[in-house]
C-alpha positions, 0 to 999 in steps of 0.5 A: 087533484091533490097538492103537496108542498114543501118549504122552499120549493114551488107548489105543484098542482095536477088537473086531469081533463078527460071523458071517463066514459067508455062503451062496453068493451072499450079499452082506450082512455085518453086524458090531458094532465095539466101540471102547474108550478107556482111560488117559484122565484119567491123562495130564494131558489136559484138565487141562493149560492150553490143552488144552480150552475150554468155552462154556456157553449159558444160555437167558434168554428171557422164559419162563425167568421162569415160574416164577421159580425156573427162572431161579434154578435155571439160574443155580445150575446154571451156577455149579455147572458153572463150579465143576467147570471145572479150572484152565487150561480156557478158558471163557465164558458166553453168555446166549441170547435172540433174540440171543446175548450173552457175559456172561463174560468179555464181551470176545469172548475166553475166560477161563482157569479159576482161583479168580479167574475162576470167582468173577467168572463166578459174580458175572456169573451173579447179574446174569442176568435173563429177557426176550426170545425164543429163537434158538438158532442165534445162540447156537451161532454165538457159541459157535463164534466164542469156541471158535475163538479158543482153540488147544485140542484139545477144544472143547465146548458146553453148551446149556440151553433151556426153550422152542421156537426161535421167533425164527429159522426151522428153516433158520437153525438147520440152517445154524448146526448145519451151520456148527458141526458138526465144530468143537465138540461140544455137550450139550443139555438141555431144562428143564421141558416147554415145549421141542421134543424134536426140536429139542434132540435134533437139536442134540445129534445134529448136534454129537455130544453128549448130549441129555436132559430135566430136567423139574424145574429143581431137578435142573439143578445135579446134571445140569450138574455131571455134564455138565461132569465128562464134558466135563473127562474128554475127552482126544482130539478129532476121532476118526474111524471110518475104513472101507476096503472092497475093490473091489466092496464098499461100506458099506450103513450105519454107526451108533453103537448104544451108548450111544445110537443115532446114524445116521452113514451120511450123515456120511461124508467121503472119505479116499482110495481106497475109504475114508471117515471117520465122525465120533465126536467126543471121547473120554475113558475109555469104550467105544462100539459101532457097527453096520457093514453091508457089501455085498460082491460075490457069490462061490462056496462056499469063497471068503473076502475082507476085507470091510472094514478098520476104523480109528480115526484122529485128525488129526496136531496137526503137520498130517501124515497122520492118526494110526492109533489102532487097527484091526480087520477084517471078514471074509466067508467063503462056505459051504454049511453052512446052520447056519453061514451062518444063525446070527446073531451075538448082538451083531448081533442085540441091537443090531438090536433096540435100533435097532428099539426106538428107532425104534418108540418115536419112531413110536409117540409120533408116531402118538399125537400125531397121533391114530392110536391103533391104530398107536401101540398097535402100535408102543409094544407092540412097544417094550415087547416089545423092551425086555423081551427085551433087558433094557433096564429103564430104557426099559421103566420109561419106557414103563410111564408111557405104556402099561399093559403087559398082557403084555410078552413078546407086546407087548400093551399099552393106551395110558394115557388120561392121560399126564404131559407130562414122562413122554412127553417123557422117553421121547421124549428118551431113546428112543435110549439103549441097553443094552449087550449082555451079553458071552458 
């Protein structure tokens, strides 16, 4: 592990957990890389004027009037988020229907948070009313234009929707996400139960943010406040996981595995000879885990090689070479010791199970929706077994609202005859949330 620090940014550390030993001819090296950022929130960071910008996108489509309390809760939640903005942060509020309209400050720019602008924004929110359709791509493109107008390091969006994206094609939304990816991060929330889980989670995934359900609109204010506090805690933007492999080695996959499962393999951008960058978004005081799999050339017993070098890098604000924030090494050692080469590192084993847990929940719910109840029972039973074995109590509780658990250890379950829509959507939305491995 190496650790580099710069003034006014958090310090990053990289820890690598792996079993480096391979049998003769073995080619696959697995490692869990834990990245920890400390010191954020104490250096001034986003509280300094001009360091961050946030755009809040509020669904104002006609469905937000059913029931009428939903629109009121959304206004109150957005007001609570505005109150959480630190002085000096640039911000705007967008009303989203089949078109996007900036309702504050309303002149195509961003306001700077202080007592006066926060009060003005909340006054503008009181005039929000519901009516029209839903075209989320237009909201994101407007947010992107507004955020691009600010010379800031941290660009963040918060998006609230209560319905399906019915007034633009899936291709239009995908094009908007592709255009916005890497330009700002975005947290997405679905309120009520009339929205499409895969749409909301897809938005958050593409823009490296979080997704969640707020089944009861009365919970929006608390949720928006937490989201804004998290956004205010970000200190470093555009951090990339840079993976270098020697000649003959290649990356099989890389995925974030904690706090949520997020596939990163296809997001690689080349970064020089045999190196590639994988985006991780913005960081505050936090720790995340990544599962890295490297294919190495076959070698004889007794040989050893560096399988990969893992670095954390961020762009140089002055346009020079990227700054290295920290580094770790992944090794491969060939041995004829059967016990050494067949041992699975506990971190690798744990997160392999957590990734499978997320996958079988999605597959089980999809099977249930399509009427394949045998497959749904098998997949959700396996999910119950994995959740119990790994100590993922939150997911176990969510599963118990969809299936009756007969024996968690063996994954024996029965599908419930009646399941509340909110319970099924909550399980699907939160299926990728993982529990951290208990360090030995």
